[in-house]
C-alpha positions in Angstrom: -44.5 180.1 -50.0 -41.3 178.0 -49.8 -39.1 179.1 -52.7 -36.4 176.5 -52.1 -35.1 175.2 -55.4 -36.3 178.3 -57.4 -33.3 180.1 -58.9 -32.9 183.8 -58.3 -29.7 184.6 -60.4 -29.3 185.3 -64.1 -28.9 182.2 -66.4 -26.2 182.8 -69.0 -24.3 180.2 -71.0 -25.5 177.4 -68.8 -24.3 179.2 -65.6 -26.2 180.8 -62.8 -24.6 184.1 -61.8 -25.2 187.5 -60.3 -25.6 190.6 -62.3 -22.5 192.4 -63.5 -22.9 195.2 -61.0 -24.1 193.0 -58.2 -27.5 194.6 -58.0 -30.8 192.8 -57.2 -34.5 193.7 -57.1 -37.4 192.5 -55.0 -40.2 190.3 -56.1 -43.4 190.9 -54.2 -46.6 189.0 -53.4 -49.5 191.0 -54.9 -51.9 189.6 -52.3 -50.0 191.2 -49.4 -47.3 193.5 -50.9 -44.7 191.4 -48.9 -41.3 190.7 -50.4 -41.0 187.1 -51.6 -37.3 187.2 -52.5 -34.8 189.2 -54.5 -33.5 188.5 -58.1 -30.3 189.4 -59.8 -30.9 192.7 -61.8 -29.4 192.3 -65.2 -27.4 195.1 -66.8 -26.7 196.0 -70.4 -23.4 194.1 -70.0 -25.3 191.0 -68.8 -27.6 191.3 -71.8 -24.7 191.4 -74.2 -23.0 188.5 -72.4 -26.2 186.5 -73.0 -26.2 187.4 -76.7 -22.6 186.2 -76.9 -23.5 182.9 -75.2 -26.5 182.4 -77.5 -24.4 183.3 -80.6 -21.7 180.8 -79.6 -24.2 178.0 -79.0 -26.2 178.7 -82.2 -24.2 176.7 -84.9 -24.3 173.5 -82.9 -28.0 173.9 -82.0 -29.0 174.7 -85.6 -27.1 171.5 -86.7 -28.8 169.3 -84.1 -31.1 166.9 -85.8 -34.8 168.0 -85.6 -35.8 164.8 -83.9 -33.3 165.4 -81.2 -34.5 169.0 -80.7 -38.1 167.7 -80.6 -37.3 165.0 -78.0 -35.7 167.7 -75.7 -38.9 169.8 -76.0 -41.0 166.7 -75.3 -39.0 166.0 -72.1 -39.6 169.6 -71.1 -43.3 169.1 -71.6 -43.2 166.0 -69.4 -41.2 167.8 -66.7 -43.7 170.7 -66.7 -46.6 168.3 -66.4 -45.0 166.4 -63.5 -44.3 169.6 -61.6 -47.4 171.5 -62.6 -48.6 172.1 -59.1 -45.2 173.5 -58.0 -45.1 175.8 -61.0 -48.7 176.9 -60.5 -48.1 177.9 -56.9 -45.0 179.7 -57.9 -47.0 181.8 -60.3 -49.7 182.5 -57.7 -47.0 183.8 -55.4 -45.4 186.3 -57.8 -48.4 187.1 -60.1 -51.3 186.9 -57.7 -53.7 184.9 -59.9 -56.1 182.4 -58.4 -54.7 178.9 -58.1 -57.3 177.4 -60.6 -56.2 180.0 -63.2 -52.5 179.2 -62.5 -53.2 175.4 -62.9 -54.9 176.1 -66.2 -52.0 178.2 -67.4 -49.4 175.5 -66.6 -51.4 173.0 -68.6 -51.7 175.4 -71.5 -48.0 176.5 -71.3 -46.7 172.9 -71.3 -48.7 172.2 -74.4 -46.5 174.6 -76.4 -43.5 172.4 -75.6 -45.5 169.3 -76.7 -46.8 170.9 -79.9 -43.5 172.3 -81.0 -41.7 169.1 -80.1 -43.9 167.6 -82.9 -43.5 170.6 -85.2 -39.6 170.4 -85.0 -39.6 167.5 -87.5 -42.1 169.3 -89.9 -40.1 172.2 -91.1 -40.8 171.2 -94.6 -39.6 173.1 -97.7 -40.8 172.9 -101.2 -39.7 172.2 -104.8 -41.3 173.3 -108.0 -40.4 174.0 -111.6 -40.0 177.6 -112.6 -42.8 178.7 -115.0 -40.3 179.3 -117.7 -38.9 175.8 -117.3 -35.4 177.3 -116.9 -34.7 175.9 -113.4 -36.1 174.3 -110.3 -37.3 176.4 -107.4 -36.0 174.9 -104.2 -37.2 176.6 -101.0 -35.8 175.7 -97.5 -36.5 177.2 -94.1 -33.4 178.0 -91.9 -33.3 179.2 -88.3 -33.5 183.0 -88.2 -30.7 183.1 -85.6 -30.2 184.5 -82.1 -33.6 185.6 -80.8 -34.5 188.0 -78.0 -37.8 187.1 -76.3 -39.6 189.7 -74.1 -42.5 188.4 -72.1 -45.1 190.1 -69.9 -46.2 189.4 -66.3 -49.8 188.3 -66.9 -49.0 184.8 -68.1 -45.4 184.2 -67.0 -45.2 180.5 -68.0 -47.3 180.5 -71.2 -45.8 183.6 -72.8 -42.4 182.1 -72.2 -43.1 178.6 -73.6 -45.1 180.0 -76.6 -41.8 181.7 -77.7 -39.2 179.3 -76.5 -40.9 176.2 -78.0 -41.0 177.3 -81.6 -37.6 179.1 -81.4 -35.9 175.9 -80.2 -37.8 173.7 -82.6 -36.6 175.9 -85.5 -33.0 175.7 -84.3 -32.7 179.2 -82.8 -31.0 180.1 -79.6 -32.7 182.6 -77.3 -32.4 185.2 -74.6 -35.5 185.5 -72.5 -36.2 188.9 -70.8 -39.1 188.2 -68.4 -41.2 191.0 -66.8 -39.6 192.2 -63.6 -42.9 191.6 -61.7 -42.7 187.8 -62.5 -39.1 186.6 -63.1 -39.2 183.5 -60.9 -41.3 181.4 -63.2 -39.0 182.2 -66.1 -35.9 181.2 -64.1 -37.6 178.0 -63.0 -38.3 177.2 -66.6 -34.6 177.7 -67.5 -33.7 175.2 -64.8 -36.3 172.8 -66.1 -35.1 173.1 -69.7 -31.5 172.4 -68.7 -32.7 169.3 -67.0 -34.6 168.3 -70.2 -31.3 168.4 -72.1 -31.1 171.9 -73.6 -27.4 172.6 -74.1 -25.6 175.5 -72.4 -26.2 178.8 -74.1 -29.2 177.7 -76.1 -31.6 179.3 -73.5 -30.5 182.3 -71.5 -32.6 184.3 -69.0 -31.9 187.9 -68.0 -34.4 189.4 -65.5 -34.0 193.2 -65.2 -35.7 196.3 -64.0 -33.7 198.1 -66.7 -35.8 196.6 -69.4 -35.6 199.4 -72.0 -31.8 199.8 -71.9 -31.1 196.0 -71.8 -33.4 195.1 -74.7 -32.3 198.1 -76.7 -28.7 197.1 -76.4 -29.4 193.5 -77.3 -31.4 194.3 -80.5 -28.7 196.7 -81.6 -26.1 193.9 -81.3 -25.6 192.6 -84.9 -25.6 189.0 -83.7 -29.3 189.3 -82.8 -31.6 188.6 -85.7 -35.1 188.2 -84.1 -37.2 190.1 -81.5 -40.4 188.5 -80.2 -42.3 190.7 -77.9 -45.6 190.4 -76.0 -46.8 193.5 -74.2 -48.4 196.8 -74.6 -48.8 198.5 -78.0 -47.0 201.6 -76.5 -43.9 199.6 -75.8 -44.2 197.7 -79.0 -44.1 200.9 -81.0 -40.8 201.9 -79.2 -39.2 198.5 -79.9 -40.2 198.5 -83.5 -38.6 201.8 -84.0 -35.4 200.6 -82.3 -35.4 197.3 -84.3 -35.5 199.3 -87.5 -32.0 200.5 -86.9 -30.6 197.0 -87.5 -33.6 195.6 -89.5 -34.2 193.0 -86.8 -37.0 190.5 -87.7 -39.9 191.3 -85.4 -43.0 189.5 -84.0 -45.3 191.6 -81.9 -48.2 190.4 -79.8 -49.6 193.7 -78.5 -52.6 195.1 -76.8 -56.3 194.3 -77.3 -59.7 195.8 -76.9 -61.9 192.8 -77.5 -65.6 193.2 -78.3 -68.0 190.6 -77.0 -71.1 190.8 -79.3 -74.3 189.1 -78.2 -77.3 189.0 -80.5 -80.9 188.7 -79.2 -81.2 185.2 -80.6 -78.2 183.9 -78.7 -78.4 181.2 -76.0 -78.0 183.6 -73.0 -76.9 180.8 -70.7 -74.0 180.0 -73.1 -73.3 183.7 -73.6 -73.0 184.3 -69.8 -70.8 181.3 -69.4 -68.6 182.5 -72.3 -68.5 186.0 -70.9 -67.3 184.8 -67.6 -64.5 182.9 -69.3 -63.6 185.7 -71.7 -63.7 188.4 -69.0 -62.6 186.7 -65.8 -59.8 184.4 -66.9 -56.8 185.7 -65.0 -59.1 188.4 -63.4 -59.3 190.2 -66.7 -55.5 190.7 -66.9 -55.2 189.2 -70.4 -54.9 190.7 -73.9 -57.6 188.4 -75.0 -60.0 189.5 -72.2 -63.4 190.7 -73.4 -63.2 194.5 -72.9 -66.5 195.8 -74.4 -69.8 194.0 -74.2 -72.1 194.9 -77.1 -75.6 193.4 -76.5 -78.6 193.7 -78.8 -81.1 196.0 -77.1 -84.0 193.5 -76.4 -81.7 191.4 -74.2 -79.2 193.9 -73.0 -80.7 194.5 -69.5 -81.2 190.8 -68.8 -77.6 190.0 -70.0 -76.2 192.8 -67.8 -78.2 191.7 -64.7 -77.2 188.0 -65.2 -73.6 188.9 -65.8 -73.6 191.0 -62.6 -75.1 188.1 -60.6 -72.4 185.7 -61.9 -69.5 188.1 -61.4 -70.7 189.3 -58.0 -70.8 185.7 -56.8 -67.1 185.1 -57.4 -65.0 184.7 -54.3 -62.0 187.2 -54.2 -58.9 186.7 -52.0 -55.3 185.5 -52.0 -54.8 183.1 -54.8 -53.7 180.2 -52.7 -56.7 180.2 -50.4 -59.2 177.4 -51.0 -62.2 178.4 -53.1 -60.7 181.7 -54.3 -61.7 182.5 -57.9 -60.4 186.0 -58.2 -56.9 187.0 -56.9 -55.4 190.5 -56.7 -54.2 192.5 -59.6 -50.5 192.5 -60.2 -49.6 195.8 -58.6 -50.9 199.1 -57.2 -50.6 200.9 -60.6 -52.8 198.3 -62.3 -55.4 198.5 -59.6 -55.4 202.3 -59.6 -55.8 202.4 -63.4 -58.8 200.0 -63.2 -60.4 202.1 -60.5 -59.8 205.3 -62.5 -61.5 203.9 -65.6 -64.5 202.8 -63.5 -64.8 206.2 -61.9 -64.6 208.0 -65.2 -67.2 205.7 -66.7 -69.6 206.2 -63.9 -69.1 210.0 -64.1 -70.0 209.7 -67.8 -73.3 208.2 -66.8 -72.9 204.5 -66.4 -74.6 202.5 -63.6 -72.7 200.1 -61.3 -74.5 196.7 -61.0 -71.9 195.0 -58.9 -68.4 196.0 -57.6 -67.1 199.4 -58.5 -64.9 200.1 -55.4 -61.4 198.9 -54.7 -61.0 196.8 -51.5 -59.4 198.4 -48.5 -56.5 196.6 -46.8 -53.4 194.9 -48.0 -53.0 193.6 -51.5 -54.0 195.0 -54.9 -57.6 193.7 -55.0 -60.4 195.1 -57.2 -63.8 193.4 -57.2 -65.5 192.0 -60.3 -67.5 194.9 -61.6 -70.3 195.2 -64.2 -71.3 198.6 -65.6 -74.6 199.1 -67.5 -75.8 202.1 -69.5 -72.3 202.8 -70.6 -72.1 205.7 -73.1 -70.2 205.2 -76.4 -67.5 207.7 -75.5 -66.8 206.2 -72.1 -63.0 205.8 -71.4 -63.3 202.1 -70.6 -64.5 201.4 -74.2 -61.4 203.0 -75.8 -58.5 201.5 -73.9 -57.6 198.2 -72.5 -59.0 197.8 -69.0 -56.8 194.8 -67.9 -59.0 194.1 -64.9 -62.3 192.5 -63.8 -64.6 195.2 -65.3 -67.3 194.5 -67.8 -69.0 197.5 -69.5 -72.3 196.6 -71.2 -73.5 198.7 -74.2 -76.8 198.0 -76.1 -77.0 198.1 -79.9 -79.9 197.9 -82.4 -78.6 196.4 -85.7 -76.0 194.0 -87.0 -74.4 196.9 -88.9 -74.1 199.0 -85.7 -72.6 196.0 -83.8 -69.9 195.7 -86.5 -69.2 199.4 -86.6 -68.9 199.6 -82.8 -66.7 196.5 -82.6 -64.3 198.0 -85.2 -64.2 201.4 -83.5 -60.7 200.8 -82.1 -57.1 200.9 -83.1 -56.8 197.3 -81.8 -57.7 194.1 -83.5 -56.6 191.0 -81.5 -59.7 188.9 -80.7 -63.5 189.2 -80.9 -66.3 187.1 -79.5 -69.7 186.6 -81.2 -72.8 184.9 -79.8 -75.7 184.0 -82.0 -77.7 180.9 -83.1 -77.6 182.1 -86.7 -74.5 180.5 -88.2 -74.7 182.6 -91.4 -74.8 185.8 -89.3 -72.0 184.5 -87.1 -69.7 183.9 -90.0 -70.7 187.2 -91.7 -69.9 189.2 -88.6 -66.7 187.2 -88.0 -65.5 188.2 -91.5 -66.5 191.8 -91.0 -64.9 192.3 -87.6 -61.3 193.5 -87.8 -59.4 191.1 -85.6 -56.9 188.3 -86.0 -59.1 185.8 -84.1 -62.8 185.4 -83.6 -64.6 183.1 -81.1 -68.1 182.1 -82.3 -70.2 181.0 -79.3 -66.9 180.4 -77.4 -65.3 182.5 -74.7 -61.8 181.0 -75.2 -59.9 180.9 -78.5 -56.2 180.3 -77.4 -54.8 176.9 -78.6 -51.1 176.0 -79.1 -52.1 174.4 -82.5 -53.8 177.6 -83.8 -52.2 180.8 -85.1 -52.5 183.4 -82.3 -52.1 187.1 -83.2 -53.8 190.3 -84.2 -54.2 193.0 -86.9 -54.1 196.8 -86.8 -52.1 197.9 -83.7 -52.5 194.6 -81.9 -49.4 193.2 -83.5 -47.4 191.6 -86.3 -47.0 187.9 -86.9 -48.5 184.8 -85.3 -47.6 182.5 -82.4 -48.7 178.9 -82.1 -49.7 176.6 -85.0 -47.2 175.9 -87.8 -47.1 179.7 -88.4 -45.5 180.1 -85.0 -42.6 177.8 -86.1 -42.1 179.7 -89.3 -41.8 183.0 -87.4 -38.4 181.8 -86.2 -37.1 180.9 -89.7 -35.9 182.6 -92.9 -37.1 181.2 -96.2 -34.2 180.6 -98.6 -34.8 180.1 -102.4 -32.2 178.1 -104.3 -32.3 178.1 -108.1 -30.9 174.9 -109.4 -30.9 172.7 -112.6 -30.3 169.0 -112.8 
């Protein structure tokens, strides 16, 4: 792919520059393993320089009228929309996802700029009379301050805009630390935001393979007041412990282990279509991906067979090739983890209905795989697969389905298919997850609060709640 016009240096204080020690790291194409380009490798000193730039820009940006901040975000939305194909192809190059997935992500990602351009003018406070009558209670929302944003590789555009949009709308300045597998999309977005009118220092981007050291140094800088992280629960635990040292305000969108529950009365056509969306979006490399399929016993075999037919028919290949629906996984480690989970599940007694073997040759491909007869203690039911593998487990009663669904430390999203609305709502209330899709295989929406419970995270992104995550509520007691 032609990468002309795509920045490859750090973006700090409105300036493109190399890393403090001059080092760089390679960005590779997951479909071939070939090097696409190299990117400046940020150091701890670079991270602190970005904090300084954000801190210097913070007072003026916080004082910028909300309408003006909103108009800049609206312009960013328009630029993303105009250049959607270019951004989509850039994501395919560094992430590997199929082009239709990438196009869908750009549309979704741009919507965060549009939504928060509208929310910027709706940071409303409140006024009331104290119950005692002694004073008025005035509540205002102020920007939380300099914010460190750490994003993963699976949705390199959407995870960045979902954090940058509300932060800028609220009046915060930011340092974005993108995943080292996919830094190019983040750097391109920085260029686009500058073109949209974001002042120097308001948005800074520091790619680095030294993620732990750089992020740790930034959140221990007293000028940083917010950490917003999307990634694994394991890394989230580490960051929360580090953030405790300086009591940094934290938002955590962590791992998932989403149950997909199908009752015998469900519309199976709709359930299969929803399963394909919930499982195969981004080849299963999503925290919202359906990870465990619990199907009521009378229809379990039919559901598994039909899902295997649908997943087995998908065309796999390099993401930019015409007609490809499933691209490679992001790297060899991810592919090998998926293969290991499948092998362990088969060894435990599961049957492979389609797929089940990694593809030979270049690239990190793993075929869509359906496993039937999966025992309850199978490894793939207890950890996030993050690949195109669907284990199907039969259940007998509603109570059993709820118990199995909740048998995890995670609680991000769940899916329920049934024609019985009362049952759907009853199960949705009983399942321990921050989001539930009823007869829908997709729940993400910029206007809705996205987030989980238990060890799937803290806080919400999207919706009005996403804006409030980047504010502090201040109470003023006053008489007049």
